Every structure is written in C-alpha cells, then in structure tokens.
C-alpha positions in Angstrom: 19.1 29.7 -57.5 21.7 31.9 -55.9 23.7 32.4 -52.7 20.6 34.1 -51.2 19.1 30.6 -50.9 22.1 29.4 -49.1 21.9 32.3 -46.7 18.2 31.7 -46.2 18.8 28.0 -45.4 21.5 28.9 -42.9 19.2 31.4 -41.2 16.3 29.0 -41.1 18.5 26.3 -39.6 19.6 28.8 -36.9 16.2 30.2 -36.1 14.0 27.1 -36.4 16.5 24.5 -35.3 15.9 22.4 -38.4 19.0 20.8 -40.0 19.9 22.0 -43.5 19.7 18.4 -44.8 16.0 18.3 -43.8 15.3 21.6 -45.6 17.2 20.6 -48.7 15.4 17.3 -48.9 12.1 19.1 -48.7 13.1 21.5 -51.5 14.2 18.6 -53.7 10.9 16.8 -53.2 9.0 20.0 -53.9 10.9 20.6 -57.2 10.3 17.0 -58.4 6.6 17.6 -57.8 6.7 20.9 -59.6 8.5 19.4 -62.6 6.0 16.6 -63.0 3.0 18.9 -62.6 4.1 21.8 -64.8 5.7 19.9 -67.6 3.3 17.0 -67.7 6.1 14.5 -67.0 5.6 11.2 -65.2 9.0 9.7 -65.5 11.3 8.9 -62.6 13.3 12.1 -62.0 15.5 13.5 -59.3 16.6 17.1 -58.5 20.1 17.9 -57.6 20.8 21.1 -55.6 24.3 22.3 -55.4 24.3 24.8 -52.5 27.9 25.9 -53.1 27.4 26.7 -56.8 23.8 27.8 -56.4 22.7 25.5 -59.2 19.6 23.4 -59.7 19.4 20.5 -62.2 16.7 18.0 -63.0 17.7 14.4 -64.1 15.5 11.8 -65.6 16.4 8.3 -64.4 16.0 5.5 -66.9 16.7 1.8 -66.6 18.9 0.2 -69.3 17.0 -2.6 -71.1 17.3 -4.7 -74.2 13.9 -3.8 -75.5 12.3 -0.5 -74.6 8.6 -0.7 -73.6 8.2 2.7 -71.8 10.6 5.4 -73.2 9.8 7.6 -70.2 11.3 5.1 -67.8 13.6 3.0 -70.0 16.5 3.4 -72.4 17.9 0.8 -74.8 21.3 -0.7 -74.2 22.5 0.6 -77.6 21.5 4.2 -76.8 23.0 3.9 -73.3 26.4 2.8 -74.8 26.4 5.9 -77.0 26.5 7.9 -73.7 29.1 5.6 -72.1 30.4 2.2 -73.2 30.4 1.0 -69.6 26.6 0.7 -69.3 25.1 -2.7 -69.0 21.5 -4.0 -68.9 20.1 -3.2 -65.4 22.1 -0.1 -64.9 20.4 3.3 -64.4 21.1 6.2 -66.7 20.6 9.8 -65.6 19.8 12.4 -68.3 19.6 16.1 -67.6 16.1 17.4 -68.5 16.2 20.8 -66.7 13.7 23.1 -68.5 14.8 26.7 -69.4 12.1 28.4 -67.3 12.0 25.8 -64.6 13.5 28.1 -61.9 10.5 30.5 -62.0 7.8 27.8 -62.1 9.6 25.7 -59.5 9.8 28.6 -57.1 6.1 29.4 -57.4 5.0 25.7 -57.1 7.4 24.5 -54.5 6.8 27.3 -52.0 3.7 25.7 -50.4 5.3 22.2 -50.3 8.5 23.5 -48.8 6.6 25.5 -46.1 4.6 22.3 -45.3 7.7 20.2 -45.0 9.4 22.8 -42.8 6.3 22.9 -40.6 6.3 19.1 -40.3 9.9 19.1 -39.4 9.3 21.8 -36.7 6.5 19.7 -35.3 8.7 16.6 -35.3 11.4 18.4 -33.3 8.8 19.7 -30.8 7.3 16.3 -30.4 10.7 14.7 -29.8 11.5 17.4 -27.3 8.3 16.7 -25.2 7.8 13.0 -25.8 10.4 12.2 -23.1 9.0 14.7 -20.7 5.7 13.0 -19.8 5.3 12.9 -16.0 7.8 15.8 -15.8 7.3 19.4 -14.5 7.8 22.6 -16.4 7.2 26.3 -15.9 4.7 27.8 -18.2 2.9 31.2 -18.8 -0.8 31.4 -19.1 -1.9 32.7 -22.5 -5.7 32.5 -22.8 -8.8 30.5 -22.0 -11.7 29.1 -23.9 -14.7 26.9 -23.1 -12.5 23.8 -22.6 -8.9 24.7 -21.9 -6.5 27.1 -20.4 -3.6 27.5 -22.8 -0.2 27.6 -21.2 2.9 28.5 -23.2 5.8 26.1 -22.8 8.5 27.6 -25.0 7.6 27.0 -28.7 4.2 25.3 -28.0 1.0 25.9 -26.1 0.0 23.2 -23.7 -3.6 22.4 -22.9 -4.7 22.6 -19.3 -8.3 21.1 -19.1 -10.7 22.5 -16.6 -10.8 19.1 -14.9 -7.0 19.5 -14.1 -7.3 23.0 -12.7 -7.2 23.8 -9.0 -10.4 25.2 -7.6 -8.6 27.8 -5.6 -6.7 29.3 -8.5 -7.5 31.9 -11.2 -5.6 31.7 -14.4 -5.0 35.2 -15.6 -3.0 35.9 -18.8 0.8 36.2 -18.2 0.6 34.2 -14.9 3.7 32.0 -14.4 3.2 28.6 -12.8 4.5 25.1 -12.8 2.6 22.4 -14.5 2.8 18.6 -14.7 2.9 17.1 -18.2 0.4 14.2 -18.2 0.3 13.3 -21.9 2.0 14.1 -25.2 0.1 13.2 -28.4 1.2 13.3 -32.1 -1.7 14.6 -34.2 -2.1 15.7 -37.8 -2.1 19.3 -36.6 1.1 18.8 -34.7 1.9 17.6 -31.1 -0.6 18.2 -28.4 0.6 18.5 -24.8 -1.8 18.1 -21.9 -0.8 19.4 -18.5 -2.2 19.4 -15.0 -2.2 21.4 -11.7 -4.1 18.7 -9.7 -2.1 15.6 -10.5 -0.3 14.0 -7.5 2.8 13.8 -9.7 3.1 17.6 -9.5 3.5 17.5 -5.8 6.1 14.8 -6.1 8.1 16.7 -8.6 8.0 19.9 -6.6 9.5 18.0 -3.6 12.2 16.7 -5.9 13.1 20.2 -6.9 13.0 21.7 -3.4 14.6 18.8 -1.4 18.1 17.8 -2.5 17.9 14.6 -0.4 14.9 13.5 -2.6 16.7 14.5 -5.8 19.8 12.5 -5.0 17.9 9.5 -3.7 18.8 9.7 0.0 15.1 10.2 0.8 12.4 8.5 -1.2 8.7 9.5 -1.6 6.8 6.3 -1.1 3.2 7.5 -1.7 1.2 10.6 -2.4 -2.5 11.4 -1.6 -3.8 14.7 -2.8 -7.0 16.7 -2.9 -5.7 19.5 -5.0 -6.1 23.0 -3.7 -7.0 21.9 -0.2 -4.8 19.2 1.5 -2.2 16.6 0.6 -0.3 13.9 2.4 3.0 12.3 1.3 5.0 9.5 3.0 8.8 9.5 2.9 11.5 7.0 3.8 15.2 6.9 4.1 17.3 3.7 4.1 20.0 5.4 6.2 18.7 5.5 9.8 20.7 8.6 10.5 18.7 10.6 8.0 15.4 12.1 9.1 13.2 12.0 6.0 10.5 14.2 7.4 12.9 16.8 8.6 14.6 16.9 5.2 11.3 17.6 3.5 10.2 20.2 6.0 13.5 22.1 5.9 14.8 24.7 8.3 11.8 26.4 9.9 9.6 24.8 7.3 11.2 26.7 4.4 11.3 23.8 1.9 7.7 22.7 2.2 6.6 26.3 2.6 7.9 27.0 -0.9 5.8 24.2 -2.2 2.7 25.4 -0.3 3.2 28.8 -1.9 3.5 27.3 -5.4 0.2 25.5 -4.7 -1.5 28.6 -3.5 -1.8 27.6 0.2 -2.6 23.9 -0.2 -1.9 22.2 3.2 0.7 19.4 3.1 1.2 16.7 5.7 4.6 14.9 5.6 4.6 11.5 7.4 7.2 8.8 7.9 6.6 5.7 5.8 6.8 2.3 7.5 6.3 -1.3 6.3 4.4 -1.9 9.6 0.8 -1.0 8.8 0.2 -0.1 12.5 2.9 2.5 12.5 2.2 3.7 9.0 -1.6 4.2 9.5 -0.9 6.0 12.8 1.6 8.3 11.1 -0.8 8.9 8.2 -3.5 10.3 10.5 -1.2 13.1 11.6 -1.6 15.6 13.1 -4.0 13.6 15.4 -2.8 11.4 18.2 -3.5 7.6 17.9 -3.9 5.3 20.9 -4.1 2.0 19.0 -4.4 0.5 15.5 -6.1 -2.9 15.1 -5.2 -4.6 11.8 -7.3 -7.0 9.7 -4.8 -8.4 7.2 -7.5 -10.4 5.2 -9.7 -7.3 4.6 -6.7 -4.9 4.4 -8.6 -2.8 6.9 -7.7 -1.1 10.2 -9.6 0.1 13.2 -7.9 3.2 14.7 -8.6 4.2 18.3 -8.0 7.9 19.1 -8.7 10.0 22.3 -12.2 11.5 22.4 -10.9 15.0 22.0 -8.9 14.0 18.9 -11.8 12.3 17.0 -12.8 15.3 14.9 -9.2 16.1 14.2 -8.5 12.5 13.1 -11.5 12.4 10.8 -11.0 15.9 9.5 -13.4 18.3 7.8 -15.8 16.2 5.7 -13.7 13.2 6.5 -10.8 14.5 4.6 -8.0 13.5 6.9 -9.1 9.9 7.2 -9.8 9.8 3.4 -6.3 11.0 2.5 -4.7 8.7 5.1 -6.5 5.7 3.5 -5.3 6.7 0.0 -1.8 7.2 1.3 -1.5 3.9 3.0 -3.7 1.7 0.8 -5.6 0.5 4.0 -9.2 1.0 4.9 -9.4 3.1 8.0 -12.3 3.0 10.6 -11.8 5.6 13.3 -13.3 5.2 16.7 -13.1 7.3 19.9 -11.6 5.9 23.0 -15.0 5.9 24.8 -16.7 4.0 21.9 -13.9 1.5 21.7 -14.1 0.7 25.4 -17.8 0.2 25.1 -17.3 -2.2 22.2 -14.6 -4.0 24.2 -11.9 -3.6 21.6 -9.8 -1.2 23.7 -7.6 -1.7 25.5 -6.6 -5.1 24.1 -5.4 -7.8 26.3 -1.6 -8.2 26.5 -1.2 -5.1 24.3 0.3 -1.8 25.2 -1.4 1.4 24.1 0.1 2.5 20.8 1.3 6.1 20.9 1.8 7.7 17.5 4.9 9.5 16.5 3.1 12.8 16.8 4.9 14.0 19.9 6.6 17.2 20.9 9.3 17.8 18.3 10.8 20.4 16.1 8.0 20.1 13.5 5.1 20.9 15.9 5.1 24.6 14.9 4.9 23.7 11.2 2.2 21.0 11.9 0.1 23.6 13.7 0.2 25.8 10.6 -1.0 22.9 8.5 -4.0 22.1 10.8 -7.5 23.1 9.8 -8.7 26.0 11.8 
C-alpha cells in the first residue's frame, strides 16, 4: 500500500461524501475476508491499516489459556509469557501473520467487497438525506418513462412518479423541470426508493408555503385542502390576528402569489376561502364563487342544506358537481344544494325568525381574480 491509496481515499471522501473511517473499515473487513479465503485460515484475525505510513499488517488474535484446545484461536500461558511476562490467562495476544504476497492477492480479492461497502455507504447517506423529507417538496428533472413510472432526478437519485400520481393535463418530457411532493421513502436491498406525486394535496399546501411568507412564518394557517389535480382545488385559510386578511395574503398583489402556483400546476384553478369554526359561514365560503342565501345545518348527520339563488344553482354545483364535491371535502360536511324556488316550495326557506344568510362573496378586491378562476 502506498500514498496513492491515501490520495484515493481523500478523493473518494470528497466526491462521494463518505467519511474516510467508513471506507477504511470497509477495506479492513475486505482484507480479513481475503486473508481467510486465500490462505485457508479460519482463525480470528484483524487487519491494521496505517494510512500515514502506507502499511498493511495482518494480526492473528489468540486467547491466553492454560491448556490449548484449538491452536488457531488459543495460545498457552507459557508461550504467551515468552512474548511478554505481563500476559495472564484471559488476555488476548496478537501475532503478526502478514503473508509476503498478501498485498497483490488482497487487492484483487478485496476490490469487489470494498466497492460493495462503498455503494452501501452511499445508499445509507442518500436514505438519511431523504428519510426526513417525506411530505416535503423538491424540484426535479424528468429523465425517462417506462410502463409504470416516470423517473425524476432529485440530485443523486431518481425518484419514482407513478402514473396514478401524475396530473392528467401534463406531459412529462425529458429534461422538464417541475416540483414534486415526496410521499414515501423506502429502504430496499437495491438502495433507497423515493416515491413522488404531482396530484397529492400536500403539493398544493407546500407551494403556498413557498409563495406566501405569511404561511411560512405561521401568521396564516392552511386549515384544509381539497384537490382534483389538474382541474380545480380549494383551500381554507385562517389567521388568529384579526388584522390579517388570510385570503388576501394568499392571493397576493393582483393575484401574483396564487398565479405563480397556478402556473406551476399548469393552469389548475384554485379557490381560496376563509375558514370558520361556524359551519354555516364555512360551508357558504367553501361554495365560492357562488352566492349563498342560507345554510341549514344538521349537526347529528353532519350535513347541510344550502339555499342559493336560482341563477346561481349551476355555479354552486359546478361542472359534473365539482364545486359542491370539493366544498364537501374541504369542510368535512355533506352538502345538499337547492335553488331558492325549490326551497320555497319545500317550505324550508325563508326560515322563521332567521335572516337570509349572505355569503362573503361580495364586491371586493378579489373579484377580478375569482372571475379568472370561474369555469367558463
């Protein structure tokens, strides 16, 4: 062994990010294996690498005993005292047994083992790096596709984007940059496997954390998310400070903040509504951009009946029931929408001693943005 090995270890540590101690341990283990295999030895041995001197020595470790039963593993007390008078029964004696031609044989035999250990160490580092990033967002580059996955490069590893987690309005061409949500990190015999998503509601939540400083610092909180990826989403937001407008913070000046997220999601429409612990107010807000006249709550069934103006019925329900469906997911309440005319015929509107409920969808600075989000 020479200084070239020391230089190689330094380079490997710098390029692969693996500590020198890990590499040295792998080499020592490989050399022990090489010694036992090539010299038909089964005794307890250790290999000592001196990186400074560039030397490699093999030592047989033997227990000091009164009566020797296995000379490969034991040495008599009498023989041990010839080496040093300080030895006692139970001590361990190390005898150098380095073969003359061990360097050449060891280099050939140990290469595969060292490579494997280095590969395992690299996998361990990658797993540790990503294990704590579940439910986090990263920017990746599309590499290729096969019958099951789209492969997305995340630095040193390719993440797996299953077809079930891909947005229907996107095409994943090689070299495309995009943000993905890490759903699962698994440790396998072939190394860590990372699964990512473009459809998970968590992706939308993380994008808002990136674009809206008030969410990142905790001033505004995302309370719930409902998403039909690639088409439309709804999020509810809340601020403990009454002077903070949570919806306005998420929309941003002239819609700039939410528009950046819409662009990242390739035109997916996003409704931002104000959360409330009052189900009447929350359900009415969730049905934005439609206007709500009244919300009748059934606490036992966790269900609501929502009354809307006749001309707003289709808007409240949405295409294929999407607006109502997302509002139900967002609030956690069942929602039955009825027109004002039907509600009057059923005798449930107007209610006695109850004022008409007017939703928060009024003329305000967000109307222009809401209009852009409406279905044509």
